N, C-alpha and C positions, 0 to 999 in steps of 0.2 A: 504494500500500500504506500501511496505517496500523499502527503498532506501539503496543501498549498494555502498560503495566507497572503492576501493582497492588502495593500495600503496605498494611500495617496489620492484617493478620489476626493471630490468636493464640488463646490460651486465656483464658477468662474465666468467672467464676462466674455463675449465674443472677442477674439483676437488674443485672449490670454493663454496661459500655459499651465499645465499640470504634469507632474511626474508620478507614474504608477510604479509600485514595486511589488514583487512577489517572491516569497521565500518558499522553497521546496524542502521538505524533510521526509524521512522515512526510507523507503527502498529506492534510493537514487540510482539511476541507470546512466552511465557516462555518455551514452550516445543519444540521449533523449532530446527531442525537439521541445522547445518551450515557446510560449507565445501568449497572445491576447486575442480574445473574441469579445464581442459585445452584443447586447440585445436591447434594442430601443423599444419603447412602449408600442405594443401592437405589431411588432415585427419579429421575424425569425432571428435566431442567433447568427451572427456573421463573423467571418474572419476579419481581424484588424491587422495583425502582423504575427509572424512566427520567425524563430531563429534556430538554426541547427546547432548541434554541439560544436561545430567548427565555425560558429558565428556567421553563417550565411543567412541574411535576412530575406523575408518575403513580405510584401505589403499589399493590402487592398488598394485598388486604384484611388479610392476616395480619400486615403490618408497619405499617399505618396507625396514627399516633399514637405510634409507638416509633422509627421510622427517619426520617431526614431526608436527602434528596438535595440536593446543590448543585453548582454548577460555576463555574469561573473561565475564561471564554473567552480571557482575555489569556494564560493559561498552558496552555490546552488540558488542563485538569484537571477531574476529577469526583470528588466525595467522597460518602461514605455514613456519616453519623453514626448509630450503632446504640445505642440505649438500652434499658433494661429487657429485656436479652437473655434468651431462654428456651432450654432444651435443644433444642427443635425448630428453632431457628435454626442449629444446627450443620450446616455444609455447606461446600463449596468455593464461594467467591464469584468470579464472573467479571465483569470490566469489559466493557462493550459500547459499540461505536461504530458508528453506522449512518447512511446517507444515501441519497438517491435522486438519480440523475443520468442524464439522457437516457433516462428510462424504465426504468432498471435499478436494483435495490436492491443496496446494498453493505453487508455486515455484517462486523464485525471483533470478535474476542474476545481477551481477555488470557489469560494462562496459568493464572490462578486463584490465590486465596489462601485458605488454610484458616482457618475460624472454628470454634472448638470451645467450646461452652458446657456446663460440667460442674459438678456439685456434689460 
């Protein structure tokens, strides 16, 4: 099992910035991909960004150029720096941790942290 604890959500005005952090603990897998997903009110959960164990990032088109994902493998942490925030970024953001072992995929999610962008 893997436990994920997010922090850093909050209220911000359009154009502002927030930084999300997520700490992973438990059965850590060195090749795991970490990342962030979000769910806006009335919508499906969607990918925001992921980063491989080798720090290769992948971003949703809607956040490219505004958000930056990073990770610290020594601390089992993943971060999401969000700049130039827009009202449409308002959502619950979930930390993601996933890996493949012996042919099976294992996915874990945090409890979520609320990000609200308002004017």
